[in-house]
C-alpha positions as CSV (number, residue, x, y, z in Angstrom):
1,M,22.7,-9.6,-10.5
2,T,23.6,-11.1,-7.1
3,S,21.4,-10.3,-4.2
4,R,20.1,-12.3,-1.3
5,A,17.6,-11.4,1.4
6,H,15.7,-13.0,4.2
7,A,12.7,-14.9,2.8
8,L,9.3,-14.6,4.4
9,S,8.8,-18.3,3.9
10,P,6.4,-20.6,5.8
11,D,9.4,-22.0,7.7
12,S,10.5,-18.5,8.7
13,R,7.0,-17.6,9.9
14,A,7.0,-20.7,12.1
15,E,10.4,-19.7,13.5
16,S,9.2,-16.2,14.2
17,L,6.2,-17.4,16.1
18,R,8.5,-19.6,18.2
19,V,10.8,-16.7,19.0
20,L,7.8,-14.4,19.8
21,A,6.4,-17.0,22.2
22,S,9.7,-17.7,23.9
23,E,11.7,-14.5,24.1
24,E,10.9,-11.1,25.4
25,M,10.9,-8.4,22.7
26,D,12.3,-4.9,23.3
27,V,9.6,-3.6,21.0
28,L,6.5,-5.3,19.6
29,V,4.6,-3.6,16.8
30,I,0.9,-4.3,16.3
31,G,-0.1,-3.8,12.6
32,G,1.5,-4.8,9.4
33,G,0.6,-1.8,7.3
34,V,3.2,0.7,6.1
35,V,3.6,2.5,9.5
36,G,3.8,-0.8,11.4
37,A,6.3,-2.3,9.0
38,G,8.2,0.9,9.0
39,A,8.3,1.0,12.8
40,A,9.6,-2.6,12.9
41,L,12.4,-1.7,10.5
42,D,13.2,1.5,12.4
43,A,13.4,-0.3,15.7
44,V,15.4,-3.3,14.5
45,T,18.0,-1.1,12.8
46,R,18.6,0.6,16.2
47,G,19.8,-2.7,17.5
48,L,16.6,-3.7,19.3
49,R,14.9,-7.1,19.6
50,V,11.7,-6.5,17.5
51,G,8.5,-8.4,16.7
52,L,5.6,-7.5,14.5
53,V,2.2,-9.1,14.4
54,E,-0.4,-8.5,11.7
55,A,-4.0,-9.9,11.9
56,R,-4.5,-10.4,8.2
57,D,-1.8,-9.8,5.6
58,Y,0.9,-7.2,5.2
59,A,-0.8,-4.1,3.7
60,A,-4.2,-5.9,3.8
61,G,-5.9,-2.7,4.9
62,T,-5.2,1.0,3.9
63,S,-1.7,0.3,2.8
64,S,-2.7,-1.6,-0.3
65,R,-5.6,0.7,-1.3
66,S,-4.0,4.1,-1.7
67,S,-3.5,6.3,-4.8
68,K,-0.1,4.7,-5.0
69,L,1.7,8.0,-5.0
70,F,4.5,9.5,-2.9
71,H,3.5,13.2,-3.1
72,G,3.7,16.3,-1.1
73,G,-0.1,16.9,-1.2
74,L,-1.1,20.0,-3.2
75,R,-4.2,20.4,-1.1
76,Y,-2.1,21.1,2.0
77,L,-0.7,24.2,0.3
78,E,-4.3,25.6,0.2
79,Q,-4.4,24.9,4.0
80,F,-0.9,26.7,4.3
81,N,0.5,23.5,5.8
82,F,3.9,24.1,4.4
83,S,5.7,22.0,7.0
84,L,3.7,18.9,6.0
85,V,4.3,19.5,2.3
86,F,8.0,20.0,2.8
87,E,8.3,16.9,4.9
88,A,6.4,14.8,2.3
89,L,8.5,16.1,-0.5
90,K,11.7,15.2,1.4
91,E,10.3,11.6,1.9
92,R,9.4,11.5,-1.8
93,S,13.1,12.2,-2.7
94,L,14.3,9.5,-0.3
95,V,12.1,6.7,-1.7
96,L,12.9,7.7,-5.3
97,N,16.6,8.0,-4.9
98,T,17.8,5.9,-2.0
99,L,15.3,3.7,-0.2
100,C,13.5,1.9,-3.0
101,P,14.3,3.1,-6.5
102,H,13.2,-0.4,-7.7
103,L,9.7,0.1,-6.4
104,A,9.1,3.9,-6.8
105,R,9.5,6.0,-9.9
106,P,8.8,9.6,-11.0
107,V,5.7,10.1,-13.1
108,P,4.7,13.2,-15.1
109,F,1.3,14.8,-14.5
110,I,-0.6,17.7,-15.9
111,Y,-3.1,19.9,-14.1
112,P,-5.5,21.0,-16.8
113,L,-6.7,24.6,-16.6
114,E,-10.4,25.0,-17.3
115,K,-10.6,28.8,-17.0
116,W,-8.1,31.4,-18.1
117,I,-8.0,32.8,-14.5
118,D,-6.8,29.4,-13.2
119,R,-3.3,29.8,-14.7
120,P,-1.9,32.3,-12.2
121,Y,-3.6,30.6,-9.2
122,V,-2.6,27.0,-10.1
123,G,0.7,28.0,-11.5
124,L,1.6,29.8,-8.3
125,G,0.6,26.9,-6.2
126,I,2.5,24.3,-8.2
127,G,5.4,26.7,-8.4
128,V,5.6,26.9,-4.7
129,Y,5.3,23.1,-4.5
130,D,8.0,22.8,-7.1
131,V,10.4,25.1,-5.2
132,M,9.8,23.3,-1.9
133,G,10.6,20.0,-3.7
134,A,13.7,21.3,-5.5
135,G,16.1,18.5,-5.9
136,R,13.6,16.1,-4.5
137,G,14.2,13.2,-6.9
138,V,12.1,14.1,-10.0
139,P,13.5,14.7,-13.5
140,G,12.5,18.3,-13.9
141,H,10.7,21.5,-12.8
142,H,7.1,22.4,-13.5
143,K,6.3,23.7,-16.9
144,H,3.4,25.8,-18.2
145,L,1.6,24.5,-21.4
146,G,-0.7,26.3,-23.7
147,R,-3.9,24.9,-25.0
148,K,-2.3,23.4,-28.1
149,K,0.5,21.7,-26.3
150,T,-1.9,20.4,-23.6
151,L,-4.1,18.8,-26.2
152,E,-1.1,17.3,-28.0
153,S,-0.1,15.7,-24.6
154,F,-3.7,14.8,-23.7
155,P,-5.5,14.0,-27.0
156,S,-8.5,12.6,-25.1
157,G,-9.1,15.9,-23.4
158,K,-12.3,17.7,-24.1
159,R,-11.3,20.7,-26.3
160,S,-14.1,22.9,-25.0
161,A,-13.1,22.4,-21.4
162,I,-9.3,22.8,-21.5
163,R,-7.5,26.1,-21.7
164,G,-4.0,24.9,-21.0
165,A,-2.1,23.0,-18.2
166,V,0.8,23.0,-15.8
167,R,3.1,19.9,-16.1
168,F,5.0,18.6,-13.1
169,Y,6.1,15.3,-11.5
170,E,5.1,13.1,-8.6
171,G,6.4,9.7,-7.3
172,Q,4.6,6.4,-7.8
173,V,4.8,3.2,-5.9
174,D,3.0,-0.2,-5.7
175,D,2.0,0.4,-2.1
176,A,1.3,-3.3,-1.2
177,R,4.7,-4.5,-2.5
178,H,6.4,-1.6,-0.8
179,T,4.9,-2.4,2.6
180,M,5.7,-6.1,2.2
181,M,9.3,-5.2,1.3
182,L,9.5,-3.0,4.4
183,A,8.5,-6.0,6.5
184,R,10.9,-8.3,4.6
185,T,13.7,-5.8,5.1
186,A,13.0,-5.6,8.9
187,A,13.1,-9.5,8.9
188,S,16.5,-9.4,7.1
189,Y,17.8,-7.3,10.0
190,G,16.5,-9.8,12.6
191,A,12.9,-8.7,13.3
192,S,10.4,-11.5,13.9
193,V,7.5,-10.6,11.6
194,V,4.3,-12.7,11.3
195,N,1.0,-12.2,9.5
196,S,-2.3,-14.0,10.2
197,T,-1.7,-13.4,13.9
198,R,-4.4,-11.4,15.7
199,V,-3.9,-9.6,19.0
200,T,-6.7,-10.5,21.4
201,G,-5.6,-8.7,24.5
202,F,-2.8,-7.0,26.5
203,L,-0.7,-8.5,29.2
204,R,-0.5,-6.2,32.2
205,E,1.7,-6.0,35.3
206,G,0.1,-3.4,37.5
207,D,-0.5,-0.3,35.4
208,R,2.0,-1.3,32.8
209,V,1.6,-3.1,29.5
210,V,4.1,-5.9,29.2
211,G,3.0,-7.7,26.0
212,V,0.0,-9.1,24.2
213,S,-2.0,-12.3,23.9
214,A,-2.5,-13.3,20.3
215,T,-4.0,-16.1,18.1
216,D,-2.3,-17.7,15.1
217,L,-5.2,-17.6,12.7
218,E,-3.7,-20.3,10.5
219,T,-3.8,-22.9,13.3
220,G,-6.0,-21.4,16.0
221,E,-3.3,-21.7,18.5
222,S,-2.9,-19.0,21.2
223,L,0.3,-17.5,22.4
224,E,1.6,-14.8,24.7
225,I,4.2,-12.3,23.5
226,R,6.1,-10.4,26.1
227,A,7.6,-7.0,25.3
228,K,9.2,-4.1,27.1
229,Q,7.3,-1.7,24.8
230,V,4.3,-2.2,22.5
231,I,3.6,0.1,19.6
232,N,-0.1,0.2,18.3
233,A,0.2,1.0,14.6
234,A,-3.2,-0.5,13.7
235,G,-4.4,2.4,11.5
236,V,-8.2,2.5,11.3
237,W,-8.2,-0.2,14.0
238,T,-6.4,2.1,16.5
239,D,-9.5,2.7,18.7
240,E,-10.5,-1.0,18.7
241,I,-7.0,-2.0,19.9
242,Q,-7.1,0.9,22.4
243,E,-10.3,-0.5,24.0
244,M,-8.4,-3.6,24.9
245,V,-6.4,-1.6,27.4
246,G,-9.4,0.1,28.9
247,G,-10.9,2.7,26.8
248,R,-10.0,5.5,24.4
249,G,-6.6,7.2,24.3
250,Q,-5.7,10.8,23.9
251,F,-7.1,11.0,20.4
252,Q,-9.6,9.2,18.2
253,V,-9.4,8.0,14.6
254,R,-12.1,8.5,12.0
255,A,-12.1,6.3,8.8
256,S,-12.5,8.1,5.5
257,K,-13.3,6.0,2.5
258,G,-11.3,6.5,-0.7
259,V,-12.5,4.6,-3.8
260,H,-10.4,4.1,-7.0
261,L,-11.4,2.8,-10.4
262,V,-9.1,0.9,-12.9
263,V,-9.7,1.3,-16.6
264,P,-7.8,0.2,-19.7
265,R,-5.0,2.4,-20.8
266,N,-6.4,2.7,-24.3
267,R,-9.6,4.3,-23.1
268,I,-7.7,7.6,-22.3
269,N,-5.1,8.9,-24.7
270,S,-2.6,10.9,-22.6
271,A,1.2,11.0,-22.3
272,T,1.0,11.9,-18.7
273,G,-1.1,11.4,-15.6
274,I,-3.8,14.0,-14.8
275,I,-4.7,15.9,-11.6
276,T,-7.8,18.0,-11.3
277,R,-10.1,19.4,-8.6
278,T,-13.5,18.3,-7.5
279,E,-15.7,20.2,-5.0
280,K,-14.4,17.9,-2.3
281,S,-10.8,17.0,-3.1
282,L,-8.3,16.3,-5.9
283,L,-9.0,13.7,-8.6
284,F,-6.1,11.7,-10.0
285,V,-5.8,9.9,-13.3
286,I,-2.7,7.8,-12.7
287,P,-0.8,5.7,-15.3
288,W,-0.5,2.1,-14.0
289,G,1.0,-0.3,-16.5
290,S,-1.6,-1.1,-19.1
291,Q,-4.3,0.6,-17.1
292,W,-5.2,3.9,-15.5
293,I,-6.1,4.3,-11.8
294,I,-8.7,7.0,-11.3
295,G,-9.7,8.3,-7.8
296,T,-10.5,9.2,-5.2
297,T,-13.5,9.8,-3.0
298,D,-13.3,11.2,0.5
299,T,-16.3,10.2,2.6
300,D,-17.0,9.2,6.2
301,W,-17.2,5.5,6.8
302,K,-18.6,3.9,9.9
303,L,-19.2,0.4,8.7
304,D,-17.0,-2.7,8.4
305,L,-13.3,-1.7,8.7
306,A,-11.8,-4.9,7.2
307,H,-13.7,-4.8,3.9
308,P,-14.8,-1.3,3.0
309,A,-17.2,-1.4,0.0
310,A,-17.4,0.8,-3.0
311,S,-21.0,1.5,-4.0
312,K,-22.5,2.5,-7.4
313,R,-22.7,6.0,-6.0
314,D,-19.0,6.2,-5.5
315,I,-18.3,4.9,-9.0
316,D,-20.8,7.3,-10.5
317,Y,-19.1,10.2,-8.6
318,I,-15.6,9.4,-10.0
319,L,-16.9,8.8,-13.6
320,E,-18.9,12.1,-13.5
321,H,-15.9,14.1,-12.5
322,V,-13.3,12.6,-14.8
323,N,-15.8,12.8,-17.7
324,K,-15.8,16.6,-17.4
325,L,-12.3,16.5,-18.9
326,L,-12.8,13.7,-21.5
327,A,-14.0,14.0,-25.1
328,D,-15.0,10.3,-25.1
329,P,-16.7,9.7,-21.7
330,L,-16.1,6.6,-19.6
331,D,-19.0,4.5,-18.3
332,H,-19.4,1.5,-16.0
333,S,-18.5,-1.0,-18.8
334,D,-15.0,0.5,-19.0
335,V,-14.2,-0.3,-15.4
336,V,-11.9,-3.3,-15.1
337,G,-11.3,-3.1,-11.3
338,V,-12.4,-1.2,-8.3
339,Y,-10.9,-0.9,-4.8
340,A,-11.8,1.0,-1.6
341,G,-9.6,1.9,1.3
342,L,-9.9,3.7,4.6
343,R,-7.7,6.6,5.6
344,P,-7.1,6.8,9.4
345,L,-7.7,10.5,10.1
346,L,-7.3,12.1,13.4
347,F,-10.7,13.0,14.8
348,G,-11.7,16.6,14.3
349,E,-14.7,18.8,14.9
350,S,-15.8,19.0,11.3
351,D,-18.2,16.6,9.8
352,S,-16.3,16.6,6.5
353,T,-13.4,14.1,6.4
354,S,-11.7,16.2,3.7
355,T,-10.9,18.8,6.4
356,L,-9.7,16.3,9.1
357,S,-5.9,16.2,9.8
358,R,-3.6,14.0,7.7
359,E,-0.9,14.8,10.2
360,H,0.0,12.2,12.7
361,A,0.1,12.0,16.5
362,V,1.9,9.9,19.0
363,S,0.8,9.2,22.6
364,S,1.4,6.8,25.5
365,P,-1.9,6.3,27.2
366,V,-0.5,3.5,29.4
367,R,3.0,2.8,30.5
368,G,4.6,0.4,28.0
369,L,2.2,1.3,25.2
370,T,2.8,3.8,22.4
371,V,0.0,4.7,19.9
372,I,0.7,6.2,16.5
373,A,-2.2,7.4,14.3
374,G,-3.1,9.7,11.4
375,G,-0.6,10.7,8.8
376,K,-0.4,9.7,5.1
377,Y,1.4,7.0,3.2
378,T,4.1,9.3,2.0
379,T,5.3,10.2,5.5
380,Y,5.3,6.6,6.9
381,R,9.0,6.7,7.7
382,V,8.6,9.9,9.8
383,M,5.6,8.4,11.6
384,A,7.6,5.2,12.3
385,K,10.5,7.2,13.6
386,D,8.3,9.2,16.0
387,A,6.6,6.1,17.3
388,V,9.9,4.4,18.0
389,D,11.4,7.5,19.5
390,S,8.5,7.6,21.9
391,A,8.7,3.9,22.7
392,V,12.4,3.7,23.5
393,H,12.1,6.4,26.2
394,G,10.5,3.6,28.2
395,L,13.4,1.1,27.8
396,G,15.5,2.8,30.4
397,R,18.7,2.6,28.4
398,S,20.5,4.4,25.7
399,V,19.2,3.5,22.2
400,P,20.8,4.7,18.9
401,A,18.9,7.3,16.8
402,C,16.9,6.5,13.7
403,V,18.9,5.5,10.7
404,T,16.2,4.5,8.2
405,E,17.1,7.5,5.9
406,R,20.1,5.4,5.0
407,I,18.5,1.9,4.9
408,P,17.6,0.8,1.4
409,L,14.9,-1.9,1.2
410,V,15.8,-5.4,0.0
411,G,16.2,-5.4,-3.8
412,A,17.4,-1.8,-3.9
413,D,21.1,-2.4,-3.5
414,G,22.6,-2.5,-7.0
415,Y,19.3,-1.8,-8.7
416,H,20.6,1.0,-11.1
417,G,23.4,-1.3,-12.4
418,A,20.9,-4.2,-12.8
419,F,18.5,-1.9,-14.7
420,N,21.3,-0.8,-17.0
421,G,22.2,-4.4,-17.6
422,R,18.6,-5.5,-18.3
423,A,19.3,-6.3,-22.0
424,L,22.1,-8.7,-21.1
425,T,19.9,-10.3,-18.4
426,A,17.1,-10.7,-20.9
427,E,19.5,-12.4,-23.4
428,R,20.9,-14.8,-20.8
429,A,17.4,-15.6,-19.5
430,G,15.8,-16.0,-22.9
431,M,13.2,-13.3,-22.1
432,R,12.0,-10.1,-23.7
433,V,13.6,-7.0,-22.2
434,S,10.2,-5.7,-21.3
435,R,9.7,-8.8,-19.1
436,V,13.0,-8.2,-17.3
437,E,12.0,-4.6,-16.8
438,H,8.7,-5.8,-15.2
439,L,10.6,-8.0,-12.8
440,L,13.1,-5.4,-11.9
441,G,10.3,-2.9,-11.1
442,R,8.8,-5.5,-8.7
443,Y,11.8,-7.2,-7.2
444,G,14.9,-5.1,-7.9
445,T,18.0,-7.1,-7.6
446,L,16.0,-9.9,-6.0
447,T,15.0,-10.6,-9.6
448,S,18.0,-13.0,-9.6
449,E,16.0,-15.3,-7.2
450,I,13.0,-15.3,-9.7
451,L,15.4,-16.2,-12.5
452,E,17.1,-19.0,-10.4
453,S,13.7,-20.5,-9.7
454,I,13.0,-20.6,-13.5
455,D,16.4,-22.2,-14.1
456,R,15.4,-25.0,-11.6
457,D,11.9,-25.4,-13.1
458,P,11.5,-23.9,-16.6
459,T,7.7,-24.1,-16.5
460,L,7.8,-21.3,-13.9
461,G,9.0,-19.0,-16.7
462,E,5.6,-19.3,-18.5
463,P,3.0,-16.5,-18.1
464,L,-0.1,-17.2,-16.1
465,R,-2.8,-18.1,-18.5
466,G,-5.4,-16.1,-16.6
467,A,-3.1,-13.1,-16.2
468,P,-0.3,-13.1,-18.8
469,E,1.5,-10.0,-17.5
470,Y,2.7,-12.1,-14.6
471,L,4.9,-15.2,-14.7
472,K,4.1,-18.4,-12.8
473,A,7.4,-17.9,-10.9
474,E,6.0,-14.7,-9.4
475,A,3.0,-16.5,-7.9
476,Y,5.2,-19.2,-6.6
477,Y,7.7,-16.7,-5.1
478,A,4.9,-14.8,-3.4
479,A,4.3,-17.9,-1.2
480,S,7.9,-19.1,-0.9
481,H,9.6,-15.7,-0.2
482,E,7.0,-13.0,0.3
483,G,4.8,-14.2,3.2
484,A,1.6,-14.9,1.2
485,R,-0.5,-17.4,3.1
486,H,-3.7,-17.4,1.0
487,L,-4.8,-17.1,-2.6
488,E,-6.2,-13.6,-1.9
489,D,-2.8,-12.4,-0.7
490,I,-1.2,-13.3,-4.0
491,L,-4.0,-12.1,-6.3
492,T,-4.7,-8.8,-4.6
493,R,-1.4,-7.7,-3.0
494,R,1.7,-9.6,-4.2
495,T,0.3,-9.1,-7.7
496,R,-2.5,-6.8,-8.7
497,I,-4.4,-9.4,-10.8
498,S,-7.6,-8.7,-8.8
499,I,-7.9,-5.2,-10.3
500,E,-5.9,-5.6,-13.5
501,V,-7.9,-8.2,-15.5
502,D,-11.5,-8.2,-16.5
503,D,-12.5,-11.3,-14.5
504,R,-10.7,-10.0,-11.4
505,G,-8.6,-13.1,-11.1
506,D,-11.3,-15.7,-11.4
507,A,-9.5,-17.6,-14.2
508,A,-6.0,-17.3,-12.5
509,A,-7.3,-18.5,-9.1
510,E,-7.2,-22.2,-9.9
511,E,-3.8,-22.0,-11.7
512,V,-2.2,-20.0,-8.9
513,A,-3.6,-22.2,-6.1
514,A,-2.1,-25.3,-7.8
515,L,1.3,-23.6,-8.1
516,V,1.6,-22.6,-4.4
517,A,-0.1,-25.6,-2.9
518,P,3.2,-27.5,-2.4
519,V,4.8,-24.5,-0.8
520,L,2.0,-23.9,1.7
521,G,1.2,-27.6,2.3
522,W,-2.4,-27.4,0.9
523,S,-4.4,-30.6,0.3
524,D,-6.8,-30.9,-2.6
525,A,-9.6,-30.0,-0.3
526,H,-7.7,-26.9,0.9
527,I,-7.0,-25.9,-2.7
528,A,-10.7,-26.1,-3.5
529,E,-11.6,-24.0,-0.4
530,E,-9.1,-21.3,-1.3
531,I,-10.5,-21.0,-4.8
532,E,-14.1,-20.9,-3.5
533,H,-13.2,-18.2,-0.9
534,Y,-11.6,-16.1,-3.6
535,R,-14.4,-16.4,-6.1
536,L,-17.0,-15.6,-3.4
537,R,-14.9,-12.5,-2.6
538,V,-15.0,-11.4,-6.2
539,L,-18.7,-12.0,-6.5
540,A,-19.4,-10.0,-3.2
541,E,-17.3,-7.1,-4.4
542,R,-19.0,-7.0,-7.8
543,D,-22.4,-7.1,-6.0
544,S,-21.5,-4.3,-3.6
545,Q,-20.5,-2.1,-6.5
546,Q,-24.0,-2.4,-7.9
547,Q,-25.6,-1.2,-4.7
548,P,-26.9,2.4,-4.4
549,D,-25.3,3.4,-1.1
550,D,-22.8,2.5,1.7
551,D,-25.2,0.5,3.8
552,T,-26.3,-1.8,1.0
553,A,-22.8,-2.1,-0.4
554,D,-21.4,-3.0,3.0
555,A,-24.1,-5.7,3.4
556,A,-23.3,-7.2,0.0
557,R,-19.6,-7.2,0.6
558,L,-20.0,-9.0,3.9
559,G,-21.7,-11.8,2.0
560,A,-18.3,-13.4,1.4
561,P,-16.6,-15.1,4.4
562,D,-13.1,-14.1,5.4
563,V,-10.5,-16.7,4.4
564,R,-8.6,-16.3,7.7
565,A,-10.4,-18.3,10.4
566,G,-11.3,-16.1,13.4
567,V,-10.9,-12.7,11.7
568,R,-13.9,-10.7,12.5
569,A,-15.9,-9.7,9.4
């Protein structure tokens, strides 16, 4: 396993800030979510000088809080939106086969049938979905199951409620790691990408945008970044960024809250994931390592955008609907983790967010500025392409077409060979094969860098005491190579400790902070501050999840200060 890639290290961040402050970019992207990171990669692989600024952390918003699926969207078939389904299924194939096979994998699901009449209706829908996705990177076509076979596959199913099922495949990804890897891949091609850098205004020459003013939230220092074209890929913050240039653009974005629960794998006995309908949307039960992820809700959110809060009402809603299928119902005591994210939906006339558009739109409200909004995680690459296509029109020169269909992310090159050789790698490293598989599924061929760090310091090969599914080396690597600046970045996005262990990372916080302090230059006082910030965050989230509604949950969540100085709560 021999792979090298540009590291998002503290030194590389400082150099990127120096470049951004001193050189004019062809394209500057605002927003380090999946679309912004995708746009940076798209633009830099067209031979452009590219910068990306993110106010908090890569994938800190919507892009770390999705259902973690690359899917066509069965609900869009009901809306007869075949073009969106086909486009999404094509993108599912690309990520599974070409772009990031180390991060994405096919997962089987069943759609339980609760009435005999459901079979022709559901079977036809999934059949059309299957045909549209033919050859789209999953192991097999859909299959009808009778009641007996369904209950053999799903022993936890409520016998009185299930008449059969349709089995099919979707693609799964760790969304936060995927987004970070997009940014890291863009950096490996020469893009200057920085997190903890908030845009505070736009630079103007006449009626044209020529860059932005920004603040490095780690130091408080201000800088001006000049760019021939700026792309606003700020997701649910689109309107807020838009107001900096003098009002709303050609469309508005509405935030829809989606809540997911994490429960232990042994609480639901099923060989596959499960998808069912609620009165509002689809409900997923998704295999996730030693847990299940269950979600989601789809409700209007008009409160704090940075820290959307899940309320007791949200949790009750999900438990009520999943329990309709379970012989042994779940309750609040089974919930290990909870997370809430905001979908950036294009504003519609309906009051119901479930009917707003998941399709995206691009506009240029001011010369030099392109805005991209809407869409869904699965189609991030198409959104990025459309945004860059729009922006390059303003460069006044010929620019190559998008090539990201053929640009694997760092760690993907050689992955299949590395996976086939996992037993040999495990033998050489003195590890269990399952541990090497875990690393390959998170780093691909960059696993060699993890193993080299353990060779240099064997203590890094030990599991974290507070989260034994992860090695100490992974926490260290998050700070040295993956752009993590704070404890929260590591525990919630580079790893998923915050939702995967009962104490939500409380015990691991002190251990991880001590590991990364030398990389990030933290003093003892800074270590204590990071631990305190993280623990207050956990307490605030737990408190919010006991509140009866959005308003009280939001107030409880905002009880924890943001670890990034200057970020608006």
